[in-house]
DSSP file (Angstrom, degrees, kcal/mol; ACC not computed):
  #  RESIDUE AA STRUCTURE BP1 BP2  ACC     N-H-->O    O-->H-N    N-H-->O    O-->H-N    TCO  KAPPA ALPHA  PHI   PSI    X-CA   Y-CA   Z-CA
    1    1 A X    >>        0   0    0      0, 0.0     3,-1.0     0, 0.0     4,-0.5   0.000 360.0 360.0 360.0 155.8   -4.6  -75.9   16.4
    2    2 A X  G >4> +     0   0    0      1,-0.3     5,-2.3     2,-0.2     3,-0.8   0.751 360.0  70.0 -63.2 -25.7   -3.9  -76.2   20.0
    3    3 A X  G >45S+     0   0    0      1,-0.2     3,-1.5     3,-0.2    -1,-0.3   0.885  92.7  58.0 -60.2 -38.3   -6.6  -78.8   20.5
    4    4 A X  G <45S+     0   0    0     -3,-1.0    -1,-0.2     1,-0.3    -2,-0.2   0.747 107.1  47.4 -65.6 -23.7   -4.5  -81.3   18.5
    5    5 A X  G <<5S-     0   0    0     -3,-0.8    -1,-0.3    -4,-0.5    -2,-0.2   0.384 121.4-105.9 -97.7   3.4   -1.7  -80.9   21.0
    6    6 A X  T < 5S+     0   0    0     -3,-1.5     2,-1.5    -4,-0.3     3,-0.2   0.586  78.3 134.8  85.8   9.8   -4.0  -81.3   24.0
    7    7 A X     >< +     0   0    0     -5,-2.3     4,-2.1     1,-0.2    -1,-0.2  -0.561  19.9 160.5 -90.2  72.3   -3.8  -77.6   24.9
    8    8 A X  H  >  +     0   0    0     -2,-1.5     4,-2.4     1,-0.2    -1,-0.2   0.886  69.4  51.2 -66.5 -40.9   -7.6  -77.4   25.5
    9    9 A X  H  > S+     0   0    0     -3,-0.2     4,-2.1     1,-0.2    -1,-0.2   0.902 110.8  49.8 -63.9 -39.1   -7.5  -74.2   27.6
   10   10 A X  H  > S+     0   0    0      2,-0.2     4,-2.7     1,-0.2    -1,-0.2   0.900 109.3  52.3 -64.7 -39.8   -5.4  -72.5   25.0
   11   11 A X  H  X S+     0   0    0     -4,-2.1     4,-2.9     1,-0.2    -2,-0.2   0.921 108.2  50.6 -60.4 -44.5   -7.9  -73.6   22.3
   12   12 A X  H  X S+     0   0    0     -4,-2.4     4,-2.1     2,-0.2    -1,-0.2   0.900 111.0  48.9 -62.0 -40.8  -10.7  -72.1   24.3
   13   13 A X  H  X S+     0   0    0     -4,-2.1     4,-1.4     2,-0.2    -2,-0.2   0.928 113.1  46.7 -65.2 -43.9   -8.8  -68.8   24.7
   14   14 A X  H  X S+     0   0    0     -4,-2.7     4,-1.6     1,-0.2    -2,-0.2   0.899 111.6  51.7 -63.7 -40.0   -8.1  -68.7   20.9
   15   15 A X  H  X S+     0   0    0     -4,-2.9     4,-1.9     1,-0.2    -1,-0.2   0.875 103.5  58.2 -65.0 -36.7  -11.7  -69.6   20.1
   16   16 A X  H  X S+     0   0    0     -4,-2.1     4,-0.6     1,-0.2    -1,-0.2   0.879 104.6  51.9 -60.7 -36.8  -12.9  -66.7   22.4
   17   17 A X  H >< S+     0   0    0     -4,-1.4     3,-1.1     1,-0.2    -1,-0.2   0.910 107.3  52.1 -64.1 -41.5  -10.9  -64.3   20.2
   18   18 A X  H >< S+     0   0    0     -4,-1.6     3,-1.6     1,-0.3    -2,-0.2   0.841 101.3  61.4 -63.7 -33.4  -12.6  -65.7   17.1
   19   19 A X  H 3< S+     0   0    0     -4,-1.9    -1,-0.3     1,-0.3    -2,-0.2   0.695  98.1  58.2 -68.9 -17.2  -16.0  -65.2   18.6
   20   20 A X  T << S+     0   0    0     -3,-1.1    -1,-0.3    -4,-0.6    -2,-0.2   0.431  87.3 103.2 -90.1   0.5  -15.3  -61.4   18.8
   21   21 A X  S <  S-     0   0    0     -3,-1.6     6,-0.0    -4,-0.2    -3,-0.0  -0.383  70.9-136.6 -81.1 160.4  -14.7  -61.2   15.0
   22   22 A X  S    S+     0   0    0     -2,-0.1     2,-0.6     4,-0.0    -1,-0.1   0.669  80.3  94.1 -89.3 -18.2  -17.2  -59.8   12.6
   23   23 A X    >>  -     0   0    0      1,-0.2     4,-2.0    -5,-0.1     3,-0.6  -0.652  67.8-151.2 -76.9 115.9  -16.7  -62.5   10.0
   24   24 A X  H 3> S+     0   0    0     -2,-0.6     4,-2.5     1,-0.2     5,-0.2   0.792  94.4  59.6 -61.3 -27.3  -19.3  -65.2   10.7
   25   25 A X  H 3> S+     0   0    0      2,-0.2     4,-2.7     1,-0.2    -1,-0.2   0.909 106.7  46.6 -65.7 -40.9  -17.1  -67.9    9.3
   26   26 A X  H <> S+     0   0    0     -3,-0.6     4,-2.4     2,-0.2    -2,-0.2   0.898 112.0  50.9 -66.4 -39.6  -14.4  -67.1   12.0
   27   27 A X  H  X S+     0   0    0     -4,-2.0     4,-2.3     2,-0.2    -2,-0.2   0.931 112.3  46.8 -62.2 -45.0  -17.1  -67.0   14.7
   28   28 A X  H  X S+     0   0    0     -4,-2.5     4,-2.6     1,-0.2    -2,-0.2   0.924 112.3  49.0 -64.6 -44.6  -18.4  -70.4   13.5
   29   29 A X  H  X S+     0   0    0     -4,-2.7     4,-2.5     1,-0.2    -1,-0.2   0.877 110.4  52.5 -62.6 -36.6  -14.9  -71.9   13.4
   30   30 A X  H  X S+     0   0    0     -4,-2.4     4,-2.4     2,-0.2    -2,-0.2   0.917 109.9  47.7 -64.0 -43.4  -14.2  -70.5   16.9
   31   31 A X  H  X S+     0   0    0     -4,-2.3     4,-2.8     2,-0.2    -2,-0.2   0.913 112.1  49.9 -63.0 -42.8  -17.4  -72.2   18.2
   32   32 A X  H  X S+     0   0    0     -4,-2.6     4,-2.6     2,-0.2    -2,-0.2   0.914 111.2  48.7 -62.5 -42.6  -16.5  -75.5   16.6
   33   33 A X  H  X S+     0   0    0     -4,-2.5     4,-2.3     2,-0.2    -1,-0.2   0.915 113.4  46.8 -63.6 -42.9  -13.0  -75.4   18.0
   34   34 A X  H  X S+     0   0    0     -4,-2.4     4,-2.4     2,-0.2    -2,-0.2   0.901 112.3  50.1 -67.4 -39.9  -14.3  -74.6   21.5
   35   35 A X  H  X S+     0   0    0     -4,-2.8     4,-2.6     2,-0.2    -2,-0.2   0.914 111.2  49.2 -63.7 -42.0  -16.9  -77.3   21.2
   36   36 A X  H  X S+     0   0    0     -4,-2.6     4,-2.7     2,-0.2    -2,-0.2   0.916 110.5  50.2 -63.7 -42.8  -14.3  -79.9   20.1
   37   37 A X  H  X S+     0   0    0     -4,-2.3     4,-1.2     2,-0.2    -1,-0.2   0.921 112.0  47.8 -60.8 -43.7  -12.0  -78.9   23.0
   38   38 A X  H  <>S+     0   0    0     -4,-2.4     5,-2.9     1,-0.2     4,-0.3   0.911 111.9  49.6 -64.5 -41.9  -14.9  -79.3   25.5
   39   39 A X  H ><5S+     0   0    0     -4,-2.6     3,-1.5     1,-0.2    -2,-0.2   0.910 109.1  51.6 -63.4 -41.5  -15.8  -82.7   24.0
   40   40 A X  H 3<5S+     0   0    0     -4,-2.7    -1,-0.2     1,-0.3    -2,-0.2   0.736 107.2  54.0 -69.5 -20.8  -12.2  -83.9   24.2
   41   41 A X  T 3<5S-     0   0    0     -4,-1.2    -1,-0.3    -3,-0.2    -2,-0.2   0.510 121.7-110.9 -83.8  -5.6  -12.2  -82.8   27.8
   42   42 A X  T < 5S+     0   0    0     -3,-1.5     2,-1.2    -4,-0.3     3,-0.2   0.584  81.1 130.2  84.4  10.8  -15.3  -84.9   28.4
   43   43 A X     >< +     0   0    0     -5,-2.9     4,-2.0    -6,-0.2     5,-0.1  -0.558  21.9 157.9 -96.0  68.5  -17.4  -81.8   28.9
   44   44 A X  H  >  +     0   0    0     -2,-1.2     4,-2.7     1,-0.2    -1,-0.2   0.830  67.0  55.6 -68.9 -34.6  -20.1  -82.9   26.4
   45   45 A X  H  > S+     0   0    0     -3,-0.2     4,-2.1     2,-0.2    -1,-0.2   0.906 109.9  47.7 -64.8 -39.6  -22.9  -80.8   27.9
   46   46 A X  H  > S+     0   0    0      2,-0.2     4,-2.0     1,-0.2    -2,-0.2   0.905 111.9  50.2 -64.6 -41.1  -20.7  -77.7   27.4
   47   47 A X  H  X S+     0   0    0     -4,-2.0     4,-2.0     1,-0.2    -2,-0.2   0.905 108.6  52.7 -63.0 -41.0  -19.9  -78.8   23.9
   48   48 A X  H  X S+     0   0    0     -4,-2.7     4,-1.4     1,-0.2    -2,-0.2   0.920 108.7  49.1 -61.6 -44.4  -23.6  -79.3   23.1
   49   49 A X  H  < S+     0   0    0     -4,-2.1     4,-0.5     1,-0.2    -1,-0.2   0.882 110.7  51.5 -62.0 -37.6  -24.4  -75.7   24.3
   50   50 A X  H  < S+     0   0    0     -4,-2.0     3,-0.3     1,-0.2    -1,-0.2   0.856 111.6  47.1 -66.7 -34.9  -21.6  -74.4   22.1
   51   51 A X  H >X S+     0   0    0     -4,-2.0     3,-1.6     1,-0.2     4,-0.7   0.694  87.3  89.2 -81.5 -19.4  -22.9  -76.2   19.1
   52   52 A X  T 3< S+     0   0    0     -4,-1.4     4,-0.5     1,-0.3     3,-0.4   0.873  94.6  36.9 -50.9 -48.4  -26.5  -75.2   19.5
   53   53 A X  T 3> S+     0   0    0     -4,-0.5     4,-2.1    -3,-0.3    -1,-0.3   0.563  99.1  84.5 -81.4  -3.7  -26.3  -72.0   17.4
   54   54 A X  H <> S+     0   0    0     -3,-1.6     4,-3.0     2,-0.2     5,-0.2   0.857  83.2  53.5 -71.5 -36.3  -23.9  -73.5   14.9
   55   55 A X  H  X S+     0   0    0     -4,-0.7     4,-2.4    -3,-0.4    -1,-0.2   0.946 112.6  45.7 -62.8 -46.1  -26.4  -75.1   12.6
   56   56 A X  H  > S+     0   0    0     -4,-0.5     4,-2.5     1,-0.2    -2,-0.2   0.924 114.7  47.8 -61.0 -44.4  -28.3  -71.9   12.2
   57   57 A X  H  X S+     0   0    0     -4,-2.1     4,-2.3     2,-0.2    -2,-0.2   0.914 112.3  48.2 -64.9 -43.8  -25.0  -69.9   11.7
   58   58 A X  H  X>S+     0   0    0     -4,-3.0     4,-1.8     1,-0.2     5,-1.2   0.882 112.4  50.1 -64.2 -37.7  -23.7  -72.4    9.1
   59   59 A X  H  <5S+     0   0    0     -4,-2.4    -2,-0.2    -5,-0.2    -1,-0.2   0.912 110.2  49.6 -66.6 -42.5  -27.0  -72.3    7.2
   60   60 A X  H  <5S+     0   0    0     -4,-2.5    -2,-0.2     1,-0.2    -1,-0.2   0.890 110.7  50.1 -62.3 -39.8  -27.0  -68.5    7.2
   61   61 A X  H  <5S-     0   0    0     -4,-2.3    -1,-0.2    -5,-0.2    -2,-0.2   0.853 103.3-138.1 -66.8 -34.1  -23.4  -68.5    5.9
   62   62 A X  T  <5 +     0   0    0     -4,-1.8     2,-0.8     1,-0.2    -3,-0.2   0.743  54.1 139.1  82.4  24.7  -24.5  -71.0    3.2
   63   63 A X     >< -     0   0    0     -5,-1.2     4,-2.3     1,-0.2    -1,-0.2  -0.874  32.8-171.5-106.8 104.0  -21.3  -73.2    3.5
   64   64 A X  H  > S+     0   0    0     -2,-0.8     4,-2.5     1,-0.2    -1,-0.2   0.809  85.0  57.5 -66.4 -29.8  -22.3  -76.8    3.2
   65   65 A X  H  > S+     0   0    0      2,-0.2     4,-1.8     1,-0.2    -1,-0.2   0.915 109.7  44.3 -67.4 -41.1  -18.8  -78.0    4.2
   66   66 A X  H  > S+     0   0    0      2,-0.2     4,-2.4     1,-0.2    -2,-0.2   0.902 112.2  52.9 -67.2 -39.6  -19.0  -76.0    7.4
   67   67 A X  H  X S+     0   0    0     -4,-2.3     4,-2.6    -9,-0.2    -2,-0.2   0.905 107.1  52.5 -61.4 -40.8  -22.5  -77.3    8.0
   68   68 A X  H  X S+     0   0    0     -4,-2.5     4,-2.5     1,-0.2    -1,-0.2   0.907 109.0  49.7 -61.3 -41.3  -21.3  -80.9    7.6
   69   69 A X  H  X S+     0   0    0     -4,-1.8     4,-2.2     2,-0.2    -2,-0.2   0.899 110.2  50.7 -64.9 -39.8  -18.5  -80.3   10.2
   70   70 A X  H  X S+     0   0    0     -4,-2.4     4,-2.9     1,-0.2    -2,-0.2   0.941 111.8  47.5 -60.9 -47.1  -21.1  -78.9   12.6
   71   71 A X  H  X S+     0   0    0     -4,-2.6     4,-2.6     1,-0.2    -2,-0.2   0.883 109.3  53.7 -64.4 -38.2  -23.3  -81.9   12.1
   72   72 A X  H  X S+     0   0    0     -4,-2.5     4,-2.0     2,-0.2    -1,-0.2   0.939 113.8  41.7 -60.0 -46.7  -20.4  -84.3   12.5
   73   73 A X  H  X S+     0   0    0     -4,-2.2     4,-2.4     1,-0.2    -2,-0.2   0.895 113.5  52.9 -68.4 -38.9  -19.5  -82.7   15.9
   74   74 A X  H  X S+     0   0    0     -4,-2.9     4,-2.8     1,-0.2    -2,-0.2   0.888 109.5  49.3 -63.9 -38.3  -23.2  -82.5   16.9
   75   75 A X  H  X S+     0   0    0     -4,-2.6     4,-2.5     2,-0.2     5,-0.2   0.919 110.7  50.2 -65.7 -43.0  -23.7  -86.2   16.2
   76   76 A X  H  X S+     0   0    0     -4,-2.0     4,-2.1    -5,-0.2    -2,-0.2   0.925 115.1  42.7 -60.7 -45.4  -20.6  -87.1   18.2
   77   77 A X  H  X S+     0   0    0     -4,-2.4     4,-2.0     2,-0.2    -2,-0.2   0.913 113.5  51.1 -69.5 -43.5  -21.7  -85.0   21.2
   78   78 A X  H  <>S+     0   0    0     -4,-2.8     5,-3.2     1,-0.2     8,-0.2   0.887 111.7  48.9 -62.3 -38.1  -25.3  -86.2   21.0
   79   79 A X  H ><5S+     0   0    0     -4,-2.5     3,-1.4     3,-0.2    -1,-0.2   0.917 109.2  51.6 -66.0 -43.0  -24.1  -89.8   20.9
   80   80 A X  H 3<5S+     0   0    0     -4,-2.1    -2,-0.2     1,-0.3    -1,-0.2   0.842 112.9  45.7 -62.7 -32.7  -21.9  -89.2   23.9
   81   81 A X  T 3<5S-     0   0    0     -4,-2.0    -1,-0.3    -5,-0.1    -2,-0.2   0.389 113.0-122.2 -89.8   3.0  -24.8  -87.7   25.8
   82   82 A X  T < 5 +     0   0    0     -3,-1.4     2,-0.3     1,-0.2    -3,-0.2   0.883  50.1 169.8  57.3  42.2  -27.0  -90.6   24.7
   83   83 A X    > < -     0   0    0     -5,-3.2     3,-1.6    -6,-0.1     4,-0.3  -0.662  39.5-135.4 -84.2 137.7  -29.5  -88.2   23.1
   84   84 A X  T >  S+     0   0    0     -2,-0.3     3,-0.9     1,-0.3     4,-0.5   0.779 101.3  67.0 -64.3 -24.9  -32.2  -89.7   20.8
   85   85 A X  T 3> S+     0   0    0      1,-0.2     4,-2.6     2,-0.2    -1,-0.3   0.550  74.3  90.3 -74.2  -4.9  -31.6  -87.1   18.2
   86   86 A X  H <> S+     0   0    0     -3,-1.6     4,-2.4    -8,-0.2    -1,-0.2   0.890  86.0  50.9 -57.8 -39.8  -28.1  -88.5   17.5
   87   87 A X  H <> S+     0   0    0     -3,-0.9     4,-2.2    -4,-0.3    -1,-0.2   0.911 110.2  48.6 -65.1 -42.3  -29.5  -90.8   14.8
   88   88 A X  H  > S+     0   0    0     -4,-0.5     4,-2.4     2,-0.2    -2,-0.2   0.917 112.2  48.8 -63.9 -42.9  -31.4  -87.9   13.1
   89   89 A X  H  X S+     0   0    0     -4,-2.6     4,-2.8     1,-0.2     5,-0.2   0.911 109.9  52.3 -62.8 -42.2  -28.3  -85.8   13.1
   90   90 A X  H  X S+     0   0    0     -4,-2.4     4,-2.7    -5,-0.2    -1,-0.2   0.900 109.7  49.2 -61.2 -40.9  -26.2  -88.7   11.7
   91   91 A X  H  X S+     0   0    0     -4,-2.2     4,-2.5     2,-0.2    -1,-0.2   0.920 111.8  48.2 -65.4 -43.5  -28.7  -89.1    8.9
   92   92 A X  H  X S+     0   0    0     -4,-2.4     4,-2.1     1,-0.2    -2,-0.2   0.925 114.0  46.9 -61.3 -44.8  -28.6  -85.4    8.1
   93   93 A X  H  X S+     0   0    0     -4,-2.8     4,-2.8     2,-0.2     5,-0.2   0.912 111.3  51.6 -64.0 -42.6  -24.9  -85.4    8.1
   94   94 A X  H  X S+     0   0    0     -4,-2.7     4,-2.5    -5,-0.2     5,-0.2   0.940 110.1  48.6 -60.7 -47.5  -24.7  -88.5    5.9
   95   95 A X  H  X S+     0   0    0     -4,-2.5     4,-2.2     1,-0.2    -1,-0.2   0.910 113.7  47.0 -59.3 -42.7  -27.0  -87.0    3.3
   96   96 A X  H  X S+     0   0    0     -4,-2.1     4,-2.2     2,-0.2    -1,-0.2   0.919 111.9  49.4 -66.4 -44.0  -25.0  -83.8    3.2
   97   97 A X  H  X>S+     0   0    0     -4,-2.8     5,-2.1     2,-0.2     4,-1.0   0.860 110.1  51.5 -65.7 -35.2  -21.7  -85.6    3.0
   98   98 A X  H ><5S+     0   0    0     -4,-2.5     3,-0.6    -5,-0.2    -1,-0.2   0.940 110.4  49.0 -63.0 -46.5  -23.0  -87.8    0.1
   99   99 A X  H 3<5S+     0   0    0     -4,-2.2    -2,-0.2     1,-0.2    -1,-0.2   0.873 113.2  47.1 -60.1 -37.2  -24.2  -84.7   -1.7
  100  100 A X  H 3<5S-     0   0    0     -4,-2.2    -1,-0.2    -5,-0.1    -2,-0.2   0.654 106.9-128.1 -78.2 -15.4  -20.7  -83.1   -1.2
  101  101 A X  T <<5 +     0   0    0     -4,-1.0     2,-1.3    -3,-0.6    -3,-0.2   0.793  55.7 151.7  70.6  27.4  -18.9  -86.3   -2.3
  102  102 A X     >< +     0   0    0     -5,-2.1     4,-2.1     1,-0.2    -1,-0.2  -0.653  11.1 166.2 -94.6  80.1  -16.9  -86.2    0.9
  103  103 A X  H  >  +     0   0    0     -2,-1.3     4,-2.3     1,-0.2    -1,-0.2   0.765  68.6  61.0 -69.5 -25.8  -16.2  -89.9    1.3
  104  104 A X  H  > S+     0   0    0      2,-0.2     4,-1.6     1,-0.2    -1,-0.2   0.981 112.7  34.6 -65.6 -55.5  -13.5  -89.4    3.9
  105  105 A X  H  > S+     0   0    0      1,-0.2     4,-2.6     2,-0.2    -2,-0.2   0.854 116.1  58.2 -69.0 -31.8  -15.7  -87.7    6.5
  106  106 A X  H  X S+     0   0    0     -4,-2.1     4,-2.9     1,-0.2     5,-0.2   0.921 104.8  50.3 -60.7 -44.0  -18.6  -89.9    5.4
  107  107 A X  H  X S+     0   0    0     -4,-2.3     4,-2.2     2,-0.2    -1,-0.2   0.881 110.9  49.2 -64.4 -37.1  -16.6  -93.0    6.2
  108  108 A X  H  X S+     0   0    0     -4,-1.6     4,-2.5     2,-0.2     5,-0.2   0.940 112.8  47.3 -64.9 -47.2  -15.8  -91.6    9.7
  109  109 A X  H  X S+     0   0    0     -4,-2.6     4,-3.0     1,-0.2     5,-0.2   0.939 114.2  46.3 -59.4 -48.2  -19.4  -90.7   10.4
  110  110 A X  H  X S+     0   0    0     -4,-2.9     4,-2.0     1,-0.2    -1,-0.2   0.888 112.5  49.8 -66.2 -39.1  -20.7  -94.1    9.2
  111  111 A X  H  X S+     0   0    0     -4,-2.2     4,-1.7    -5,-0.2    -1,-0.2   0.932 115.2  43.7 -64.0 -44.9  -18.1  -96.0   11.2
  112  112 A X  H  X S+     0   0    0     -4,-2.5     4,-2.0     1,-0.2    -2,-0.2   0.921 115.2  47.1 -67.3 -44.2  -18.8  -94.1   14.4
  113  113 A X  H  X S+     0   0    0     -4,-3.0     4,-2.3    -5,-0.2    -1,-0.2   0.799 107.6  58.0 -71.4 -25.7  -22.6  -94.2   14.0
  114  114 A X  H  X S+     0   0    0     -4,-2.0     4,-2.5    -5,-0.2    -1,-0.2   0.913 106.2  49.3 -65.0 -42.0  -22.4  -98.0   13.2
  115  115 A X  H  X S+     0   0    0     -4,-1.7     4,-2.6     2,-0.2    -2,-0.2   0.923 110.2  50.5 -61.7 -43.1  -20.7  -98.4   16.6
  116  116 A X  H  X S+     0   0    0     -4,-2.0     4,-1.9     1,-0.2    -1,-0.2   0.909 110.4  49.7 -61.0 -41.9  -23.4  -96.4   18.3
  117  117 A X  H  <>S+     0   0    0     -4,-2.3     5,-2.6     1,-0.2     4,-0.4   0.904 110.5  50.7 -63.1 -41.1  -26.1  -98.6   16.6
  118  118 A X  H ><5S+     0   0    0     -4,-2.5     3,-1.4     1,-0.2    -2,-0.2   0.925 108.6  51.5 -61.4 -45.2  -24.3 -101.7   17.7
  119  119 A X  H 3<5S+     0   0    0     -4,-2.6    -1,-0.2     1,-0.3    -2,-0.2   0.875 109.4  49.3 -62.2 -38.2  -24.1 -100.4   21.3
  120  120 A X  T 3<5S-     0   0    0     -4,-1.9    -1,-0.3    -5,-0.2    -2,-0.2   0.480 121.1-110.1 -82.2   0.2  -27.9  -99.7   21.4
  121  121 A X  T < 5S+     0   0    0     -3,-1.4     2,-1.3    -4,-0.4    -3,-0.2   0.590  76.6 133.1  87.8  11.4  -28.5 -103.2   20.0
  122  122 A X     >< +     0   0    0     -5,-2.6     4,-2.3     1,-0.2    -1,-0.2  -0.660  21.7 166.2 -94.9  79.6  -29.6 -102.2   16.5
  123  123 A X  H  > S+     0   0    0     -2,-1.3     4,-2.5     1,-0.2     5,-0.2   0.796  70.5  57.5 -69.6 -29.5  -27.5 -104.7   14.6
  124  124 A X  H  > S+     0   0    0      2,-0.2     4,-2.1    -3,-0.2    -1,-0.2   0.942 110.6  43.1 -65.2 -46.7  -29.3 -104.3   11.3
  125  125 A X  H  > S+     0   0    0      2,-0.2     4,-2.6     1,-0.2     5,-0.2   0.902 113.1  53.9 -64.5 -40.8  -28.6 -100.5   11.3
  126  126 A X  H  X S+     0   0    0     -4,-2.3     4,-2.3     1,-0.2    -2,-0.2   0.929 110.7  44.6 -61.0 -46.4  -25.0 -101.2   12.4
  127  127 A X  H  X S+     0   0    0     -4,-2.5     4,-2.1     2,-0.2    -1,-0.2   0.879 112.9  51.6 -68.6 -35.6  -24.3 -103.6    9.6
  128  128 A X  H  X S+     0   0    0     -4,-2.1     4,-2.1    -5,-0.2    -2,-0.2   0.916 111.5  47.1 -65.2 -42.0  -26.0 -101.3    7.0
  129  129 A X  H  X S+     0   0    0     -4,-2.6     4,-2.5     1,-0.2    -2,-0.2   0.892 111.3  51.0 -66.8 -38.8  -23.9  -98.4    8.2
  130  130 A X  H  X S+     0   0    0     -4,-2.3     4,-2.7    -5,-0.2    -1,-0.2   0.873 107.8  53.6 -65.1 -36.0  -20.7 -100.5    8.1
  131  131 A X  H  X S+     0   0    0     -4,-2.1     4,-1.9     2,-0.2    -2,-0.2   0.926 112.0  43.8 -62.8 -44.7  -21.6 -101.5    4.5
  132  132 A X  H  X S+     0   0    0     -4,-2.1     4,-2.3     2,-0.2    -2,-0.2   0.865 112.7  53.1 -68.8 -35.1  -21.9  -97.9    3.5
  133  133 A X  H  X S+     0   0    0     -4,-2.5     4,-2.7     2,-0.2    -2,-0.2   0.927 108.0  50.3 -64.0 -44.3  -18.7  -97.0    5.4
  134  134 A X  H  X S+     0   0    0     -4,-2.7     4,-2.3     1,-0.2    -2,-0.2   0.903 110.5  49.9 -61.0 -41.1  -16.8  -99.8    3.6
  135  135 A X  H  X S+     0   0    0     -4,-1.9     4,-2.1     2,-0.2    -1,-0.2   0.920 111.8  47.6 -63.9 -43.3  -18.1  -98.5    0.2
  136  136 A X  H  X S+     0   0    0     -4,-2.3     4,-1.4     1,-0.2    -2,-0.2   0.908 111.5  51.0 -64.2 -41.0  -17.0  -94.9    1.1
  137  137 A X  H  X>S+     0   0    0     -4,-2.7     5,-2.7     1,-0.2     4,-0.6   0.885 108.5  51.6 -64.8 -38.5  -13.6  -96.2    2.2
  138  138 A X  H ><5S+     0   0    0     -4,-2.3     3,-0.9     1,-0.2    -1,-0.2   0.904 106.8  53.4 -63.2 -40.3  -13.1  -98.1   -1.0
  139  139 A X  H 3<5S+     0   0    0     -4,-2.1    -1,-0.2     1,-0.3    -2,-0.2   0.820 109.0  50.2 -63.6 -28.8  -14.0  -94.9   -3.0
  140  140 A X  H 3<5S-     0   0    0     -4,-1.4    -1,-0.3    -5,-0.1    -2,-0.2   0.603 118.0-115.5 -80.9 -11.8  -11.2  -93.2   -1.0
  141  141 A X  T <<5S+     0   0    0     -3,-0.9     2,-1.3    -4,-0.6    -3,-0.2   0.639  70.4 140.2  84.8  15.0   -8.8  -95.9   -1.8
  142  142 A X     >< +     0   0    0     -5,-2.7     4,-2.2     1,-0.2    -1,-0.2  -0.703  18.0 168.1 -94.5  85.8   -8.5  -97.0    1.9
  143  143 A X  H  > S+     0   0    0     -2,-1.3     4,-2.4     2,-0.2    -1,-0.2   0.863  75.5  53.7 -67.8 -36.6   -8.5 -100.8    1.5
  144  144 A X  H  > S+     0   0    0      2,-0.2     4,-2.3     1,-0.2    -1,-0.2   0.933 110.6  46.5 -63.0 -45.6   -7.4 -101.3    5.1
  145  145 A X  H  > S+     0   0    0      2,-0.2     4,-2.3     1,-0.2    -2,-0.2   0.907 112.3  49.9 -63.2 -42.1  -10.3  -99.2    6.4
  146  146 A X  H  X S+     0   0    0     -4,-2.2     4,-2.3     1,-0.2    -1,-0.2   0.895 110.7  50.9 -63.9 -39.2  -12.8 -101.0    4.1
  147  147 A X  H  X S+     0   0    0     -4,-2.4     4,-2.5     2,-0.2    -2,-0.2   0.888 108.6  51.3 -63.9 -39.6  -11.4 -104.3    5.3
  148  148 A X  H  X S+     0   0    0     -4,-2.3     4,-2.5     2,-0.2    -2,-0.2   0.916 109.9  49.5 -63.7 -43.1  -11.9 -103.3    9.0
  149  149 A X  H  X S+     0   0    0     -4,-2.3     4,-2.1     2,-0.2    -2,-0.2   0.919 112.0  48.3 -62.1 -42.9  -15.5 -102.3    8.2
  150  150 A X  H  X S+     0   0    0     -4,-2.3     4,-2.2     1,-0.2    -2,-0.2   0.891 110.9  51.2 -64.5 -38.9  -16.1 -105.6    6.6
  151  151 A X  H  X S+     0   0    0     -4,-2.5     4,-2.2     2,-0.2    -2,-0.2   0.904 108.5  51.3 -63.9 -41.2  -14.5 -107.4    9.5
  152  152 A X  H  X S+     0   0    0     -4,-2.5     4,-1.9     1,-0.2    -1,-0.2   0.883 108.2  52.6 -64.0 -37.4  -16.8 -105.5   11.9
  153  153 A X  H  X S+     0   0    0     -4,-2.1     4,-2.3     1,-0.2    -1,-0.2   0.936 108.5  50.3 -60.6 -45.5  -19.8 -106.5    9.9
  154  154 A X  H  X S+     0   0    0     -4,-2.2     4,-2.4     1,-0.2    -2,-0.2   0.889 107.1  54.2 -61.9 -39.2  -18.7 -110.2   10.1
  155  155 A X  H  X S+     0   0    0     -4,-2.2     4,-2.4     1,-0.2    -1,-0.2   0.900 108.5  49.1 -61.7 -40.4  -18.3 -109.9   13.9
  156  156 A X  H  X S+     0   0    0     -4,-1.9     4,-1.7     2,-0.2    -2,-0.2   0.924 110.2  50.6 -65.4 -43.1  -21.9 -108.6   14.2
  157  157 A X  H  <>S+     0   0    0     -4,-2.3     5,-2.9     1,-0.2     4,-0.4   0.897 110.4  49.6 -61.7 -40.2  -23.2 -111.4   12.1
  158  158 A X  H ><5S+     0   0    0     -4,-2.4     3,-1.5     1,-0.2    -1,-0.2   0.914 107.2  55.0 -63.7 -42.3  -21.3 -114.0   14.2
  159  159 A X  H 3<5S+     0   0    0     -4,-2.4    -1,-0.2     1,-0.3    -2,-0.2   0.846 108.7  49.3 -57.2 -33.9  -22.8 -112.3   17.4
  160  160 A X  T 3<5S-     0   0    0     -4,-1.7    -1,-0.3    -5,-0.1    -2,-0.2   0.542 118.6-114.2 -81.5  -7.6  -26.2 -112.9   15.8
  161  161 A X  T < 5S+     0   0    0     -3,-1.5     2,-1.2    -4,-0.4    -3,-0.2   0.671  73.8 137.1  80.2  17.0  -25.4 -116.5   15.1
  162  162 A X      <       0   0    0     -5,-2.9    -1,-0.2    -6,-0.2    -2,-0.1  -0.667 360.0 360.0 -97.5  78.7  -25.5 -115.9   11.3
  163  163 A X              0   0    0     -2,-1.2    -1,-0.2    -5,-0.1    -5,-0.1   0.463 360.0 360.0 -76.2 360.0  -22.4 -117.8   10.3
């Protein structure tokens, strides 16, 4: 997709075409692409508005994988906007990804939300999320990623004086 090459305006134009389709999956994918482009441009409020109808649409479609993608993007945008609901969205996404057995996206979510927890000063939540991220990364066979998560946990413990 054009977003990956940094062509955000082109992505928005392509997504607009998808929004005119009758297939709700295409409409949802178009909204997700446009929201991602806006987020990557730093236009998080625009991305948030784009994502608002997506949970309902993904639920109506009945596709849990698409719903998980919506929740992942919604958590990222809510965190960037420092919205209190970011934690709730992260929990919903985590539960869904566990149910789906999607350890790759689960590890990304947990790593990102651990950083958010660290920034807000909730070190207990941050270390717990990093622990779950490391476990998911091990299940994926990503030893480097699991090691990074464990290292980040150790850094938090050192910050707390828990040597």
